[in-house]
C-alpha positions as CSV (number, residue, x, y, z in Angstrom):
1,X,-56.4,-13.9,-37.1
2,X,-56.0,-11.8,-34.0
3,X,-57.2,-14.4,-31.5
4,X,-56.1,-18.0,-31.3
5,X,-58.5,-20.6,-29.9
6,X,-57.2,-23.1,-27.4
7,X,-59.1,-26.0,-25.9
8,X,-61.5,-24.5,-23.3
9,X,-60.2,-20.9,-23.4
10,X,-59.3,-17.9,-25.5
11,X,-55.9,-16.3,-25.7
12,X,-55.0,-13.0,-27.3
13,X,-52.1,-13.3,-29.7
14,X,-50.7,-10.2,-31.4
15,X,-49.3,-10.8,-34.8
16,X,-46.5,-8.3,-35.5
17,X,-48.6,-5.4,-34.5
18,X,-46.9,-2.1,-33.8
19,X,-47.8,0.0,-30.8
20,X,-49.7,2.4,-33.0
21,X,-51.7,-0.4,-34.5
22,X,-52.6,-1.8,-31.1
23,X,-53.5,1.7,-29.9
24,X,-55.8,2.1,-32.9
25,X,-57.3,-1.3,-32.2
26,X,-58.0,-0.5,-28.5
27,X,-59.3,3.0,-29.3
28,X,-61.6,1.7,-31.9
29,X,-63.1,-1.0,-29.7
30,X,-63.3,1.5,-26.8
31,X,-65.4,3.8,-29.0
32,X,-67.8,0.9,-29.6
33,X,-68.1,0.2,-25.9
34,X,-66.1,-3.0,-26.2
35,X,-62.7,-1.9,-24.9
36,X,-63.5,-3.4,-21.5
37,X,-63.8,-6.8,-23.0
38,X,-60.1,-7.0,-23.7
39,X,-59.5,-7.2,-19.9
40,X,-61.7,-10.3,-19.7
41,X,-59.9,-12.6,-22.2
42,X,-61.7,-15.8,-21.0
43,X,-65.2,-14.5,-20.9
44,X,-67.8,-16.1,-23.1
45,X,-68.6,-12.7,-24.6
46,X,-65.1,-12.2,-25.9
47,X,-65.1,-15.7,-27.4
48,X,-68.4,-15.1,-29.1
49,X,-67.3,-11.9,-30.7
50,X,-63.9,-12.8,-32.0
51,X,-64.3,-16.4,-33.0
52,X,-66.2,-15.4,-36.1
53,X,-65.9,-13.7,-39.4
54,X,-62.4,-12.2,-39.8
55,X,-61.6,-15.2,-41.8
56,X,-65.2,-15.9,-42.9
57,X,-65.8,-18.8,-40.5
58,X,-67.5,-19.6,-37.3
59,X,-66.7,-21.7,-34.3
60,X,-68.8,-23.9,-32.1
61,X,-67.3,-24.8,-28.7
62,X,-67.9,-28.3,-27.6
63,X,-69.3,-28.3,-24.1
64,X,-67.8,-31.7,-23.2
65,X,-64.1,-31.0,-24.0
66,X,-64.0,-27.3,-24.8
67,X,-62.6,-27.9,-28.2
68,X,-63.4,-25.5,-31.0
69,X,-64.8,-26.9,-34.3
70,X,-64.6,-24.6,-37.3
71,X,-67.4,-24.4,-39.8
72,X,-66.0,-23.0,-43.1
73,X,-68.2,-20.5,-44.9
74,X,-69.0,-21.2,-48.6
75,X,-66.6,-20.1,-51.3
76,X,-68.3,-19.2,-54.5
77,X,-67.8,-19.4,-58.2
78,X,-66.3,-16.2,-59.8
79,X,-65.4,-15.3,-56.2
80,X,-68.9,-13.9,-55.8
81,X,-69.9,-15.7,-52.6
82,X,-68.4,-14.4,-49.5
83,X,-69.0,-14.5,-45.8
84,X,-71.1,-11.8,-44.2
85,X,-69.4,-9.1,-42.2
86,X,-69.8,-9.4,-38.5
87,X,-72.7,-7.4,-37.1
88,X,-71.1,-5.8,-34.1
89,X,-74.2,-3.8,-33.3
90,X,-76.4,-6.8,-33.2
91,X,-73.9,-8.8,-31.2
92,X,-73.4,-5.9,-28.7
93,X,-77.1,-5.7,-28.0
94,X,-77.2,-9.4,-27.4
95,X,-74.2,-9.3,-25.2
96,X,-75.7,-6.5,-23.1
97,X,-78.8,-8.6,-22.6
98,X,-76.9,-11.7,-21.7
99,X,-73.9,-10.4,-19.8
100,X,-75.3,-11.1,-16.4
101,X,-77.4,-14.0,-15.1
102,X,-77.5,-15.9,-18.4
103,X,-79.8,-18.9,-18.1
104,X,-79.6,-22.2,-20.0
105,X,-81.3,-21.8,-23.4
106,X,-82.1,-24.9,-25.5
107,X,-84.5,-23.6,-28.1
108,X,-83.2,-22.3,-31.4
109,X,-83.6,-18.5,-31.6
110,X,-85.1,-17.2,-34.8
111,X,-83.0,-15.9,-37.7
112,X,-79.6,-14.4,-37.5
113,X,-79.5,-14.0,-33.7
114,X,-76.8,-15.8,-31.7
115,X,-77.8,-18.8,-29.6
116,X,-76.2,-19.0,-26.2
117,X,-76.5,-21.9,-23.7
118,X,-74.9,-21.8,-20.3
119,X,-75.1,-24.0,-17.2
120,X,-73.8,-21.5,-14.7
121,X,-76.0,-18.9,-12.8
122,X,-75.0,-15.5,-11.4
123,X,-72.7,-12.9,-12.8
124,X,-70.4,-13.6,-15.7
125,X,-66.8,-13.3,-14.5
126,X,-63.5,-13.8,-16.1
127,X,-63.6,-17.6,-15.9
128,X,-65.5,-19.6,-18.5
129,X,-67.7,-22.4,-17.1
130,X,-66.3,-25.6,-18.5
131,X,-69.9,-26.9,-19.2
132,X,-71.0,-23.9,-21.2
133,X,-72.1,-24.3,-24.8
134,X,-71.5,-21.4,-27.1
135,X,-72.9,-21.4,-30.6
136,X,-72.1,-18.4,-32.8
137,X,-74.8,-17.3,-35.2
138,X,-76.1,-20.8,-35.3
139,X,-78.9,-19.7,-37.5
140,X,-76.8,-17.4,-39.6
141,X,-77.6,-17.3,-43.3
142,X,-75.1,-17.6,-46.0
143,X,-74.9,-14.3,-48.0
144,X,-73.9,-14.0,-51.6
145,X,-72.7,-10.4,-51.7
146,X,-75.9,-9.7,-49.8
147,X,-75.8,-6.8,-47.4
148,X,-79.3,-7.4,-46.1
149,X,-80.2,-10.4,-43.8
150,X,-83.1,-12.4,-45.1
151,X,-85.3,-11.8,-42.0
152,X,-85.5,-8.1,-41.9
153,X,-85.7,-5.8,-38.9
154,X,-88.3,-7.9,-37.0
155,X,-88.5,-11.2,-38.8
156,X,-91.2,-9.8,-41.1
157,X,-93.7,-9.3,-38.2
158,X,-96.4,-7.0,-39.6
159,X,-97.2,-3.8,-37.7
160,X,-100.9,-4.2,-37.8
161,X,-102.6,-6.8,-35.5
162,X,-104.9,-8.0,-38.3
163,X,-102.1,-9.1,-40.6
164,X,-100.2,-10.6,-37.7
165,X,-103.2,-12.7,-36.7
166,X,-103.6,-13.9,-40.3
167,X,-99.9,-14.7,-40.6
168,X,-100.1,-16.8,-37.4
169,X,-103.0,-18.7,-39.0
170,X,-100.9,-19.6,-42.0
171,X,-98.2,-20.8,-39.6
172,X,-100.7,-23.0,-37.8
173,X,-101.9,-24.4,-41.1
174,X,-98.3,-25.3,-42.0
175,X,-97.7,-27.0,-38.7
176,X,-100.9,-29.0,-39.2
177,X,-100.0,-30.0,-42.7
178,X,-96.5,-31.0,-41.5
179,X,-97.7,-33.0,-38.5
180,X,-100.2,-34.8,-40.7
181,X,-97.5,-35.8,-43.2
182,X,-95.2,-36.8,-40.4
183,X,-97.8,-39.0,-38.8
184,X,-99.1,-40.8,-41.9
185,X,-96.4,-40.6,-44.6
186,X,-93.1,-39.8,-43.1
187,X,-90.3,-40.2,-45.6
188,X,-92.6,-40.7,-48.5
189,X,-92.9,-38.1,-51.2
190,X,-96.4,-36.8,-50.4
191,X,-99.3,-37.5,-48.0
192,X,-102.5,-39.2,-49.0
193,X,-104.7,-37.8,-46.2
194,X,-107.9,-39.8,-46.9
195,X,-106.2,-43.2,-47.0
196,X,-103.6,-42.1,-44.4
197,X,-100.6,-43.3,-46.2
198,X,-97.8,-42.0,-48.5
199,X,-97.7,-41.3,-52.2
200,X,-94.6,-42.8,-53.8
201,X,-94.6,-40.6,-56.9
202,X,-92.2,-42.1,-59.5
203,X,-91.7,-38.6,-61.0
204,X,-88.6,-38.3,-58.8
205,X,-87.0,-41.5,-60.0
206,X,-86.9,-43.3,-56.6
207,X,-85.9,-40.2,-54.6
208,X,-87.9,-40.0,-51.4
209,X,-89.0,-37.2,-49.0
210,X,-90.2,-34.6,-51.5
211,X,-92.4,-33.0,-48.9
212,X,-89.5,-32.8,-46.5
213,X,-87.2,-31.1,-49.0
214,X,-89.9,-28.8,-50.2
215,X,-90.8,-27.8,-46.6
216,X,-87.3,-27.0,-45.3
217,X,-87.2,-23.3,-46.0
218,X,-90.9,-22.8,-45.2
219,X,-90.5,-24.3,-41.8
220,X,-87.3,-22.3,-41.2
221,X,-88.7,-18.8,-42.1
222,X,-91.9,-19.5,-40.1
223,X,-89.8,-20.3,-37.0
224,X,-91.0,-23.8,-36.7
225,X,-87.7,-24.9,-35.4
226,X,-88.5,-28.3,-34.0
227,X,-90.1,-29.3,-37.3
228,X,-87.1,-27.8,-39.2
229,X,-84.7,-29.9,-37.1
230,X,-86.7,-33.1,-37.9
231,X,-86.5,-32.3,-41.6
232,X,-82.8,-31.6,-41.4
233,X,-82.1,-34.8,-39.5
234,X,-84.0,-36.8,-42.2
235,X,-81.9,-35.2,-44.9
236,X,-78.7,-36.0,-43.0
237,X,-79.6,-39.6,-42.3
238,X,-82.2,-40.8,-44.9
239,X,-81.9,-38.8,-48.2
240,X,-80.4,-41.4,-50.5
241,X,-79.4,-40.3,-53.9
242,X,-78.2,-43.6,-55.4
243,X,-81.7,-44.8,-56.4
244,X,-83.3,-46.4,-59.4
245,X,-85.9,-45.1,-61.7
246,X,-86.6,-42.4,-64.3
247,X,-86.6,-39.0,-62.8
248,X,-88.0,-35.7,-64.2
249,X,-85.1,-33.3,-64.7
250,X,-87.4,-30.4,-64.1
251,X,-89.0,-31.7,-60.9
252,X,-85.9,-32.9,-59.3
253,X,-84.2,-29.6,-60.1
254,X,-86.9,-27.3,-58.8
255,X,-87.9,-29.3,-55.8
256,X,-84.8,-31.1,-54.6
257,X,-81.9,-29.0,-55.9
258,X,-83.7,-25.8,-55.4
259,X,-85.0,-26.8,-51.9
260,X,-81.6,-27.9,-50.7
261,X,-79.8,-24.8,-52.1
262,X,-82.4,-22.5,-50.4
263,X,-82.0,-24.3,-47.1
264,X,-78.3,-24.0,-47.3
265,X,-78.3,-20.3,-48.0
266,X,-80.8,-19.6,-45.2
267,X,-79.1,-21.8,-42.6
268,X,-75.5,-22.3,-43.6
269,X,-75.8,-26.0,-42.9
270,X,-73.2,-27.8,-45.0
271,X,-75.3,-31.0,-45.4
272,X,-77.7,-29.1,-47.7
273,X,-75.0,-27.8,-49.9
274,X,-73.3,-31.2,-50.1
275,X,-76.6,-33.0,-51.1
276,X,-77.5,-30.2,-53.6
277,X,-74.1,-30.4,-55.3
278,X,-74.2,-34.2,-55.4
279,X,-77.6,-34.3,-56.9
280,X,-76.9,-31.5,-59.4
281,X,-73.9,-33.6,-60.6
282,X,-76.2,-36.5,-61.2
283,X,-78.5,-34.5,-63.4
284,X,-75.7,-33.7,-66.0
285,X,-76.2,-36.9,-68.1
286,X,-79.5,-35.4,-69.2
287,X,-77.5,-33.0,-71.3
288,X,-75.8,-35.7,-73.4
289,X,-77.6,-34.9,-76.6
290,X,-76.3,-33.7,-80.0
291,X,-77.5,-30.2,-79.3
292,X,-77.0,-30.0,-75.6
293,X,-80.7,-29.5,-75.2
294,X,-81.4,-31.8,-72.2
295,X,-83.8,-34.7,-72.2
296,X,-86.8,-34.2,-69.9
297,X,-85.9,-37.3,-67.9
298,X,-82.7,-38.9,-66.6
299,X,-82.4,-42.5,-65.4
300,X,-81.5,-42.4,-61.7
301,X,-80.1,-45.9,-61.5
302,X,-76.4,-45.9,-60.5
303,X,-74.7,-44.2,-62.2
304,X,-77.4,-41.7,-63.4
305,X,-77.5,-41.5,-67.2
306,X,-79.5,-40.3,-70.2
307,X,-82.8,-42.2,-71.0
308,X,-81.2,-44.8,-73.3
309,X,-82.2,-45.1,-77.0
310,X,-85.5,-43.1,-76.8
311,X,-84.2,-39.9,-78.5
312,X,-87.6,-39.1,-80.0
313,X,-89.0,-37.6,-76.9
314,X,-89.6,-33.9,-77.1
315,X,-88.0,-31.6,-74.6
316,X,-90.5,-29.2,-73.1
317,X,-89.7,-25.5,-73.1
318,X,-90.6,-25.0,-69.5
319,X,-88.4,-27.9,-68.5
320,X,-85.2,-27.0,-70.4
321,X,-85.8,-23.3,-69.5
322,X,-86.2,-23.8,-65.8
323,X,-82.7,-24.8,-64.8
324,X,-80.8,-21.5,-64.9
325,X,-81.2,-20.2,-61.3
326,X,-80.2,-23.4,-59.7
327,X,-77.4,-24.2,-62.0
328,X,-75.8,-20.8,-61.7
329,X,-75.8,-21.3,-57.9
330,X,-74.3,-24.7,-58.3
331,X,-71.4,-23.2,-60.3
332,X,-71.1,-20.4,-57.7
333,X,-70.8,-23.0,-54.9
334,X,-68.5,-25.5,-56.6
335,X,-66.4,-23.1,-58.7
336,X,-67.2,-25.5,-61.5
337,X,-68.4,-23.8,-64.7
338,X,-70.0,-26.9,-66.1
339,X,-73.4,-26.0,-64.7
340,X,-73.5,-22.5,-66.0
341,X,-72.1,-23.7,-69.4
342,X,-75.0,-26.2,-69.8
343,X,-77.7,-23.6,-69.2
344,X,-76.0,-20.9,-71.3
345,X,-75.8,-23.4,-74.2
346,X,-79.6,-23.8,-74.0
347,X,-80.0,-20.1,-74.1
348,X,-77.6,-19.8,-77.1
349,X,-79.5,-22.5,-79.0
350,X,-82.9,-20.9,-78.3
351,X,-81.6,-17.5,-79.5
352,X,-80.6,-19.0,-82.8
353,X,-84.1,-20.5,-83.6
354,X,-86.7,-18.7,-85.7
355,X,-89.7,-17.8,-83.6
356,X,-93.2,-17.5,-85.1
357,X,-94.3,-13.9,-84.4
358,X,-91.6,-13.7,-81.7
359,X,-93.2,-16.5,-79.7
360,X,-91.5,-19.6,-78.2
361,X,-93.3,-22.9,-79.0
362,X,-93.5,-25.3,-76.1
363,X,-91.6,-28.3,-77.4
364,X,-88.3,-28.9,-79.3
365,X,-86.4,-31.9,-80.3
366,X,-83.2,-32.5,-78.3
367,X,-81.5,-34.2,-81.3
368,X,-82.3,-31.8,-84.2
369,X,-82.8,-28.8,-82.0
370,X,-85.9,-27.8,-84.0
371,X,-89.3,-26.9,-82.7
372,X,-91.6,-29.9,-82.6
373,X,-94.9,-27.9,-83.0
374,X,-96.2,-24.4,-82.8
375,X,-98.2,-24.5,-79.6
376,X,-97.5,-21.5,-77.3
377,X,-98.7,-21.1,-73.8
378,X,-97.6,-19.2,-70.7
379,X,-99.4,-21.9,-68.7
380,X,-98.5,-25.6,-68.7
381,X,-95.4,-26.5,-70.8
382,X,-94.2,-22.9,-71.2
383,X,-94.7,-20.9,-67.9
384,X,-91.5,-21.0,-66.0
385,X,-89.3,-20.5,-69.0
386,X,-90.4,-16.8,-69.1
387,X,-90.2,-16.6,-65.3
388,X,-86.6,-17.7,-65.2
389,X,-85.6,-15.2,-67.9
390,X,-86.6,-12.2,-65.8
391,X,-85.4,-13.8,-62.5
392,X,-82.0,-14.6,-64.1
393,X,-81.7,-10.9,-64.8
394,X,-82.7,-10.0,-61.3
395,X,-80.6,-12.7,-59.6
396,X,-77.5,-11.4,-61.5
397,X,-77.9,-8.1,-59.8
398,X,-79.4,-6.8,-63.1
399,X,-76.3,-7.5,-65.1
400,X,-77.5,-10.4,-67.3
401,X,-78.5,-8.3,-70.3
402,X,-79.1,-11.3,-72.5
403,X,-81.7,-12.7,-70.2
404,X,-83.3,-9.3,-69.9
405,X,-83.5,-8.8,-73.7
406,X,-85.0,-12.3,-74.2
407,X,-87.6,-11.7,-71.5
408,X,-88.8,-8.3,-72.8
409,X,-88.8,-9.5,-76.4
410,X,-90.9,-12.5,-75.4
411,X,-93.2,-10.4,-73.3
412,X,-93.7,-8.0,-76.2
413,X,-94.7,-10.9,-78.4
414,X,-97.1,-12.3,-75.8
415,X,-98.7,-8.9,-75.2
416,X,-99.2,-8.4,-79.0
417,X,-100.4,-11.9,-79.9
418,X,-101.8,-13.6,-76.8
419,X,-103.2,-11.0,-74.4
420,X,-106.9,-10.6,-74.9
421,X,-109.8,-8.8,-73.3
422,X,-113.1,-10.6,-72.7
423,X,-116.6,-9.1,-73.4
424,X,-116.9,-8.5,-69.7
425,X,-113.7,-6.6,-69.5
426,X,-111.3,-9.2,-68.1
427,X,-107.7,-9.4,-69.3
428,X,-106.4,-12.9,-70.0
429,X,-103.5,-14.6,-71.8
430,X,-104.8,-17.0,-74.5
431,X,-103.0,-20.0,-75.9
432,X,-101.7,-20.0,-79.5
433,X,-102.0,-23.2,-81.6
434,X,-100.4,-22.7,-85.0
435,X,-101.8,-19.3,-85.5
436,X,-105.3,-20.0,-83.9
437,X,-106.1,-18.6,-80.5
438,X,-107.6,-20.9,-77.8
439,X,-109.4,-18.6,-75.4
440,X,-108.5,-20.5,-72.2
441,X,-106.1,-19.9,-69.4
442,X,-104.5,-22.4,-67.0
443,X,-104.4,-21.8,-63.3
444,X,-100.6,-22.2,-63.8
445,X,-100.6,-19.1,-66.0
446,X,-101.9,-17.0,-63.1
447,X,-98.2,-16.7,-61.9
448,X,-97.8,-14.3,-64.8
449,X,-99.3,-11.4,-62.9
450,X,-96.5,-11.5,-60.4
451,X,-93.9,-12.1,-63.0
452,X,-94.9,-9.2,-65.2
453,X,-95.2,-7.0,-62.0
454,X,-91.6,-7.6,-60.8
455,X,-90.3,-7.1,-64.3
456,X,-92.1,-3.8,-64.9
457,X,-89.5,-1.6,-63.4
458,X,-86.8,-2.7,-65.8
459,X,-88.5,-2.5,-69.1
460,X,-88.1,0.1,-71.8
461,X,-89.0,3.8,-71.5
462,X,-92.7,4.3,-70.9
463,X,-93.5,0.6,-70.5
464,X,-93.4,0.5,-66.7
465,X,-97.0,1.6,-66.1
466,X,-98.4,-0.5,-68.9
467,X,-96.7,-3.6,-67.5
468,X,-97.9,-2.8,-64.0
469,X,-101.4,-2.4,-65.3
470,X,-101.2,-5.6,-67.3
471,X,-99.9,-7.5,-64.1
472,X,-102.8,-6.1,-62.0
473,X,-105.4,-6.9,-64.7
474,X,-104.3,-10.5,-65.1
475,X,-104.2,-10.9,-61.3
476,X,-107.7,-9.5,-61.1
477,X,-108.9,-12.0,-63.7
478,X,-107.5,-14.9,-61.7
479,X,-109.2,-13.6,-58.6
480,X,-112.5,-13.6,-60.6
481,X,-111.9,-17.2,-61.6
482,X,-111.9,-18.0,-57.8
483,X,-114.7,-15.6,-56.9
484,X,-117.1,-17.2,-59.5
485,X,-117.1,-20.6,-57.9
486,X,-119.2,-21.5,-54.8
487,X,-116.1,-22.8,-53.0
488,X,-114.0,-19.6,-53.7
489,X,-111.3,-21.9,-55.1
490,X,-110.1,-21.6,-58.7
491,X,-110.4,-24.3,-61.4
492,X,-107.5,-25.9,-63.1
493,X,-108.6,-24.2,-66.4
494,X,-111.0,-21.4,-67.0
495,X,-112.3,-20.2,-70.4
496,X,-113.5,-17.2,-72.3
497,X,-115.5,-18.7,-75.1
498,X,-119.0,-20.0,-75.8
499,X,-120.4,-17.6,-73.2
500,X,-117.8,-18.6,-70.5
501,X,-116.2,-15.8,-68.6
502,X,-113.4,-16.9,-66.3
503,X,-115.3,-20.1,-65.6
504,X,-114.7,-23.8,-66.3
505,X,-117.7,-25.3,-68.2
506,X,-115.9,-28.6,-68.8
507,X,-116.1,-31.0,-65.9
508,X,-112.5,-32.3,-66.4
509,X,-111.1,-28.8,-65.9
510,X,-112.8,-28.0,-62.6
511,X,-110.4,-29.5,-60.1
512,X,-108.2,-27.6,-57.6
513,X,-104.9,-29.1,-56.7
514,X,-103.8,-26.8,-53.8
515,X,-102.0,-24.7,-56.4
516,X,-100.0,-21.6,-55.5
517,X,-100.0,-19.4,-58.6
518,X,-102.8,-17.1,-57.7
519,X,-101.6,-16.3,-54.1
520,X,-98.1,-16.0,-55.6
521,X,-99.3,-13.1,-57.7
522,X,-101.1,-11.6,-54.8
523,X,-97.9,-11.6,-52.8
524,X,-95.9,-9.9,-55.5
525,X,-98.6,-7.4,-56.3
526,X,-99.0,-6.5,-52.6
527,X,-95.3,-5.8,-52.3
528,X,-95.3,-3.7,-55.5
529,X,-98.4,-1.7,-54.7
530,X,-99.4,-2.2,-51.0
531,X,-103.0,-2.2,-52.2
532,X,-104.8,-3.9,-49.3
533,X,-107.1,-5.8,-51.6
534,X,-104.3,-8.3,-52.3
535,X,-104.1,-9.2,-48.6
536,X,-107.9,-9.5,-48.5
537,X,-107.9,-11.7,-51.5
538,X,-105.3,-13.9,-49.9
539,X,-107.4,-14.2,-46.8
540,X,-110.3,-15.4,-49.0
541,X,-108.1,-18.2,-50.3
542,X,-107.0,-19.1,-46.8
543,X,-110.6,-19.3,-45.6
544,X,-111.5,-21.5,-48.6
545,X,-108.6,-23.8,-48.0
546,X,-109.7,-24.2,-44.3
547,X,-113.3,-24.8,-45.2
548,X,-113.0,-27.1,-48.2
549,X,-109.5,-28.6,-48.3
550,X,-108.7,-29.2,-44.7
551,X,-109.7,-32.5,-43.3
552,X,-108.8,-34.3,-40.0
553,X,-105.7,-35.8,-41.5
554,X,-104.2,-33.1,-43.7
555,X,-105.1,-30.9,-46.7
556,X,-106.4,-32.3,-49.9
557,X,-107.3,-31.0,-53.4
558,X,-110.9,-30.7,-54.5
559,X,-112.2,-32.6,-57.5
560,X,-114.9,-30.0,-58.5
561,X,-114.7,-26.5,-57.3
562,X,-118.3,-25.8,-58.6
563,X,-119.9,-28.6,-56.6
564,X,-121.5,-28.0,-53.2
565,X,-120.8,-31.6,-52.3
566,X,-117.0,-31.6,-51.8
567,X,-115.0,-34.5,-53.0
568,X,-111.3,-34.7,-52.2
569,X,-108.5,-36.0,-54.5
570,X,-106.6,-37.6,-51.6
571,X,-103.3,-35.8,-52.1
572,X,-101.5,-33.2,-50.1
573,X,-99.1,-31.9,-52.7
574,X,-95.6,-31.1,-51.7
575,X,-95.8,-27.7,-53.5
576,X,-98.6,-26.8,-51.1
577,X,-96.0,-26.7,-48.3
578,X,-93.3,-25.2,-50.5
579,X,-95.3,-22.5,-52.3
580,X,-99.0,-22.0,-51.3
581,X,-98.4,-21.6,-47.6
582,X,-95.1,-19.8,-48.0
583,X,-96.6,-17.2,-50.3
584,X,-99.5,-16.7,-48.0
585,X,-97.1,-16.2,-45.1
586,X,-95.1,-13.7,-47.0
587,X,-98.2,-11.9,-48.1
588,X,-99.1,-11.1,-44.5
589,X,-95.5,-10.3,-43.5
590,X,-93.4,-7.1,-43.9
591,X,-91.6,-6.7,-47.2
592,X,-88.1,-7.1,-45.6
593,X,-88.8,-10.8,-44.9
594,X,-86.9,-12.2,-48.0
595,X,-86.8,-8.8,-49.6
596,X,-87.3,-8.9,-53.4
597,X,-84.1,-6.7,-53.7
598,X,-82.0,-9.5,-52.3
599,X,-83.8,-12.8,-53.1
600,X,-85.5,-14.4,-56.0
601,X,-87.9,-17.4,-55.7
602,X,-87.4,-20.4,-58.0
603,X,-90.5,-21.8,-59.6
604,X,-91.1,-24.0,-56.5
605,X,-90.9,-20.8,-54.3
606,X,-87.5,-21.7,-52.9
607,X,-85.6,-18.4,-52.2
608,X,-82.2,-18.0,-53.8
609,X,-80.0,-15.0,-53.1
610,X,-79.3,-12.2,-55.6
611,X,-75.6,-12.2,-56.4
612,X,-74.8,-8.6,-55.5
613,X,-71.5,-7.5,-57.0
614,X,-70.9,-4.2,-55.3
615,X,-71.9,-5.0,-51.7
616,X,-69.0,-6.8,-50.0
617,X,-66.4,-4.2,-50.6
618,X,-68.7,-1.4,-49.3
619,X,-69.5,-3.5,-46.3
620,X,-65.8,-4.0,-45.6
621,X,-65.1,-0.3,-46.0
622,X,-67.9,0.9,-43.7
623,X,-68.4,-2.0,-41.2
624,X,-66.6,-1.6,-37.9
625,X,-64.8,-5.0,-38.1
626,X,-63.9,-4.6,-41.7
627,X,-62.6,-1.1,-41.2
628,X,-60.7,-2.1,-38.1
629,X,-59.1,-5.0,-39.8
630,X,-58.0,-2.7,-42.6
631,X,-56.6,-0.2,-40.2
632,X,-54.4,-2.7,-38.4
633,X,-53.3,-4.4,-41.6
634,X,-55.0,-7.7,-41.0
635,X,-56.7,-7.9,-44.4
């Protein structure tokens, strides 16, 4: 390290540098316009530049005693996770703005900008005010060989006023939903807005605060900083993991582990990493089966363990197949291969099984390892298994060839056996029950338009356009399911038989649960095509949510989307905050906000970084600080 931090001031210490090396060092900084800084060794600007990133860490200077506290950057499994190179250009522009007459700033600035708080007025001179608080890149994300910051050039702000207005409306809806939850159900899993209390869903085995964990990244990317701080403080002080009950492996993984990992990668806050790793470790007993195929539940009493003697429960394809993204990142963060070994064993086992017509049935026995029945669906029970195959390939920086082959083989079988066209020309994905097609489609299956879209580029020769067309046609069908209701909200299930055409003739299939899958596909298809209809369709959903789901105390699902007399189900789902509103916000944002080249979304819409393998070395070779360090022999 070139600079050594002492209490309250900064000293320059040369470590065995030759005169030539020092000359190169000064010349290089001079070329950047920073040479003059060397003559002000105690200025805040100098401290802010050089207290970060040559060793992958940052410093926060305590305003009370001037001591520097180091925050260590994450170290990843397989040495894939590394600290981002210092952005001198960004820092220089900030320093130029703040070099004179810097006023006290208490609000958290958005994204990867530095936060500076000072108590002195007037010109900055060569003496640091003892009361100054300096925070370096306090909202700096953790990057996993990721050359691109998650927030883009302008935090995703759209260039056209119409989209900006719509994006701000989504943000207002998120704040309203959060404030309602905070007022009536703080610390509980979900809000019951009609009864004004919390829903203590036992799905999570006694874990609390599902809406808080699910909201962390949404609040953060929307710039709702006060609300994000409230959520972070609750996690620090109130998220207790030693609880009792029977927890869903699937739900705890996608909501809690996924939400905490995402919050960590976006903010760099160690508390999220620590909680995610601790909770991930507690899920491992679910894998204690003869085959390694996990149970769908794990008992969360201390210590967490497998569900006792009930070994007859089937394991659901979507549950055992929706662990890979989060478990790979747990291994990356901990350097412990146990997580990736668990999910790779599942994949190995699935590859060995015979598949009827190339299709994956929805249930298998964790003891025998055999399929339990031959029911196939890309909706409930099957959906996210396929999603995690293509996203595992993308998250690996397109190196996970096994996941790629499994995905495209499965998609080919689905296209051949399940994809249908209605008499009215609508494309849909039917369900397969032992060789007999059931001509229905879940709302959950509407995610597949986006999934097929993002995978289209990487398929076989000549398949790209066909898959893009398939993605667009499925997304169109899901839009029709919404458009054909008086509320403009889609039913839980819509059918294509007995005269039905993307409608729900059965009363028990007419509810809308604030689900995200349709707007998820709108977001992906917008980014892939920039066809303005997807933003218009998203706005239709937003207006319907405002008109039919928003009440004075929060948002609620609707019991019958075909009824003109609206009845609410009294539940503001946590996934409404994690997914529905996030996807709408991204739909009206620029593409570089959580770019699809650098981030994948887990099935709860929590963004996880792509593990880029060729980025860090290039950044070191071309970045001013990396190049400088190499020139003077410090790396």
